[in-house]
C-alpha positions in Angstrom: 96.5 85.2 96.2 94.7 86.4 99.3 95.7 90.0 98.9 95.0 90.3 95.1 92.2 92.7 95.8 94.5 94.9 97.9 97.0 95.1 95.0 94.2 96.1 92.6 93.3 98.9 95.0 96.9 100.0 95.2 97.1 100.1 91.4 93.9 102.1 91.0 95.0 104.6 93.7 98.4 105.1 92.1 96.9 105.4 88.6 94.7 108.2 89.9 97.1 110.0 92.2 100.6 109.0 91.6 102.8 110.2 94.5 102.1 113.9 94.8 105.0 116.2 94.7 103.8 118.2 97.8 103.7 114.9 99.8 107.2 114.0 98.6 108.5 117.4 99.6 107.1 116.9 103.2 107.8 113.3 104.0 109.8 111.8 101.0 108.9 108.4 99.8 109.2 104.8 101.3 111.8 104.0 98.7 113.9 107.0 99.8 113.6 105.9 103.4 114.9 102.5 102.4 117.7 104.3 100.5 118.8 106.1 103.6 119.0 102.8 105.5 120.9 101.1 102.7 123.3 104.0 102.3 124.1 104.0 106.0 124.8 100.3 106.0 127.0 100.7 102.9 129.0 103.4 104.5 129.5 101.6 107.8 130.0 98.0 106.6 131.5 98.3 103.1 135.1 99.1 104.0 137.6 99.0 101.0 140.3 97.9 103.4 138.5 94.6 104.1 139.2 91.5 102.0 136.6 90.6 99.2 135.3 87.6 101.1 134.6 89.6 104.2 132.9 92.4 102.2 130.8 89.8 100.5 129.7 88.4 103.8 129.0 91.9 105.1 126.9 92.6 102.0 124.9 89.5 102.6 124.3 90.4 106.2 123.3 93.9 105.3 120.9 92.8 102.6 119.2 90.3 104.9 118.9 92.9 107.7 117.2 95.4 105.4 114.9 92.8 103.9 114.0 91.3 107.3 113.3 94.7 108.8 111.0 95.6 105.8 109.1 92.3 106.1 108.8 92.7 109.9 107.4 96.2 109.4 104.9 95.0 106.9 103.8 92.1 109.1 103.4 94.4 112.1 101.3 96.9 110.2 99.2 94.2 108.6 98.5 92.5 111.9 97.1 95.7 113.3 94.4 96.0 110.6 90.9 94.6 111.0 90.1 91.5 108.9 87.8 91.3 105.9 87.3 93.8 103.1 88.4 96.7 105.4 91.8 95.0 105.7 92.0 94.6 101.9 91.3 98.2 101.3 93.7 99.5 103.9 96.5 97.2 102.8 95.9 98.5 99.2 96.2 102.1 100.4 99.3 101.4 102.4 100.8 99.5 99.4 100.0 102.4 97.0 103.4 104.2 97.3 105.2 101.0 96.4 103.5 100.7 93.0 105.1 103.1 90.6 102.5 102.8 87.8 101.8 106.4 87.1 105.4 107.6 87.7 106.8 105.3 85.1 104.2 106.3 82.5 104.8 110.0 83.1 108.6 109.7 83.0 108.5 107.9 79.7 105.8 110.2 78.2 108.1 113.1 79.1 110.6 111.7 76.6 108.1 111.1 73.8 106.5 114.6 74.0 109.5 116.7 73.1 110.7 114.2 70.6 107.4 114.5 68.7 108.0 118.3 68.7 111.5 117.9 67.4 113.2 119.1 70.6 116.0 116.5 70.9 117.8 118.4 73.6 114.7 118.3 75.9 114.2 114.6 75.0 117.8 113.8 76.0 117.3 115.7 79.3 114.1 113.7 80.0 115.6 110.3 79.2 118.7 111.0 81.4 116.3 110.9 84.3 115.3 107.3 83.7 118.5 105.7 82.3 122.2 105.7 83.2 123.7 105.9 79.7 125.3 109.1 78.4 122.5 111.2 77.0 124.8 113.4 74.9 125.7 110.3 72.8 122.1 109.5 72.0 120.5 110.2 68.6 116.8 110.1 68.1 116.8 106.3 67.8 119.0 106.0 70.8 116.7 108.1 72.9 113.6 106.2 71.8 115.4 102.9 72.4 116.4 103.9 76.0 112.9 105.1 76.8 111.2 101.9 75.5 113.8 99.6 77.3 113.2 101.5 80.6 109.4 101.2 80.1 109.6 97.5 79.5 112.0 96.6 82.3 110.6 98.9 84.9 107.1 97.7 84.2 108.3 94.4 85.6 110.5 95.7 88.4 108.3 98.7 89.4 104.8 97.3 89.1 104.3 93.6 88.2 106.9 92.3 90.7 105.8 94.2 93.7 102.1 93.5 92.9 103.0 89.8 92.5 104.6 89.5 95.9 102.0 91.8 97.5 99.2 89.6 96.1 100.8 86.5 97.7 101.8 87.9 101.1 100.3 91.4 101.5 102.4 94.2 103.1 105.2 91.9 104.1 105.5 90.7 100.5 105.5 94.0 98.8 107.7 95.8 101.4 110.2 92.9 101.3 110.3 93.0 97.5 110.9 96.8 97.4 113.7 96.3 99.9 115.3 93.7 97.6 114.8 95.9 94.5 116.2 99.0 96.2 119.2 97.1 97.4 119.9 95.9 93.9 119.6 99.4 92.4 121.9 100.9 95.0 124.6 98.3 95.6 123.9 95.4 93.2 126.0 96.7 90.3 129.5 95.7 89.3 131.5 98.7 90.3 134.8 98.5 92.2 133.1 99.5 95.4 130.1 97.1 95.1 131.5 94.0 93.2 131.8 92.1 96.4 129.5 93.9 98.8 126.6 94.0 96.4 126.9 90.4 95.2 124.2 89.0 97.5 121.8 91.9 96.7 122.1 91.3 93.0 121.5 87.5 93.3 118.5 87.9 95.7 117.0 90.4 93.2 117.5 87.9 90.4 115.5 85.3 92.3 112.7 87.7 93.3 112.2 88.9 89.7 112.4 85.5 88.0 108.6 84.8 87.8 107.5 88.5 87.5 109.8 89.2 84.6 108.5 86.3 82.6 104.9 87.2 83.6 105.4 90.7 82.3 106.8 89.4 79.1 103.8 87.2 78.5 101.4 90.0 79.3 103.2 92.2 76.7 102.8 89.4 74.2 99.1 89.2 74.8 98.6 92.9 74.2 101.3 93.8 71.7 100.4 95.0 68.2 102.3 92.1 66.7 101.7 89.2 69.1 103.3 86.4 67.2 106.5 88.5 66.6 106.5 89.4 70.3 106.4 85.8 71.4 109.0 84.7 68.8 111.4 87.5 69.8 110.9 86.9 73.5 111.5 83.1 73.3 114.5 83.6 71.0 116.3 86.7 72.4 115.4 87.1 76.1 118.3 84.9 77.2 120.8 87.0 75.2 120.2 90.0 77.5 122.8 90.8 80.1 120.2 90.4 82.8 118.6 87.0 83.5 115.3 88.7 83.9 115.3 92.0 82.0 115.5 90.4 78.6 112.0 88.9 78.9 109.9 92.1 79.0 112.3 94.0 76.7 112.4 91.3 74.0 108.6 90.9 74.1 108.3 94.7 73.7 110.9 94.7 70.9 109.1 92.0 68.9 105.6 93.4 69.7 106.6 96.9 68.3 108.7 95.6 65.5 111.8 97.5 66.6 115.3 96.5 67.8 116.3 97.3 71.3 119.4 96.9 73.5 122.7 96.8 71.5 125.8 98.9 72.2 125.5 101.9 74.4 127.9 104.4 76.2 128.2 104.6 80.0 130.6 107.3 81.4 132.5 107.5 78.1 132.9 103.8 77.7 131.1 101.6 75.1 129.3 98.6 76.4 128.7 96.0 73.6 125.3 94.5 74.6 123.6 92.1 72.1 120.7 93.3 70.1 117.1 92.2 70.8 115.2 91.7 67.5 118.3 92.7 65.6 116.9 92.5 62.1 114.1 95.1 62.9 114.3 98.8 62.3 115.4 101.4 64.9 112.6 102.9 67.1 111.3 106.5 66.7 109.2 108.8 68.9 105.9 107.2 67.6 107.2 103.8 68.9 107.5 105.2 72.5 103.8 106.1 72.2 103.0 102.6 70.9 104.9 101.2 73.8 103.0 103.3 76.3 99.8 102.0 74.8 100.9 98.4 75.4 101.9 99.4 78.9 98.5 101.0 79.7 96.7 97.9 78.4 99.0 95.6 80.4 98.3 97.5 83.6 94.5 97.4 83.0 94.7 93.6 82.3 96.8 93.1 85.4 94.4 95.0 87.6 91.5 93.1 86.1 93.1 89.8 86.8 93.8 90.8 90.4 90.1 91.9 90.8 88.9 88.6 89.4 91.2 86.7 91.8 89.9 88.7 94.7 86.2 87.9 93.9 86.8 84.3 92.9 
């Protein structure tokens, strides 16, 4: 964990600054740059006229190319930095845009705020920015459920996982992980276009998130209002989730808050019958989003503290 201190720096900088809108307007964001590259490869290499086996091979080659380029860029940048604490601080600053700590908090809070005021239309609009399900079909419980699920899963994908790989390998680790995660979000889903081409991206993402997802779940258990229920729900229901990794933080959050998550939802007019997590519990409300955000903030503080201790050990 030679770069644990750098990841603590990245978390602190992001918590204080986020990614300012004026900066995004001028230069975009590293994830959008990755998105342009992935989109170009998808357009050039993912041809519907090719047989599925060829498209799967092309998807694997494209994914490996994006990951390799990201790791090489991280290694090149890191090799130019002076050694010692100066390197740790500079790696942390360079890693800052890749830790979406504040952005996730603000996007989820933007759902809770109008819900507390009884403005369901505004809450639907806010939740549509962080989930893919049809917002018009969501009642108050559905909105709260979507927001809490997004908070739990993205705490793993957006903060714990990049910080984990960054603490191990520095800039090559965190840039390589963000390439993997962006590939999965763009081409790793089971659509007609990406069933074959995105197969490798989805499998690589599953491997990269295996440890971070379980780590996130256990951190939630430690800091949840109902710790024993969080642990029980996570160990019982995590494997029922459609994702081999997403169920761990989501089930821990469901048990810790005493609400049920997941379950049937509507995408593009079609019902997807997902299994419930903590099925016997009540449906969540706006106040439960706030309670989830409290667990999230405590988890981020604990994670930063652990990284700082590892840095000084």
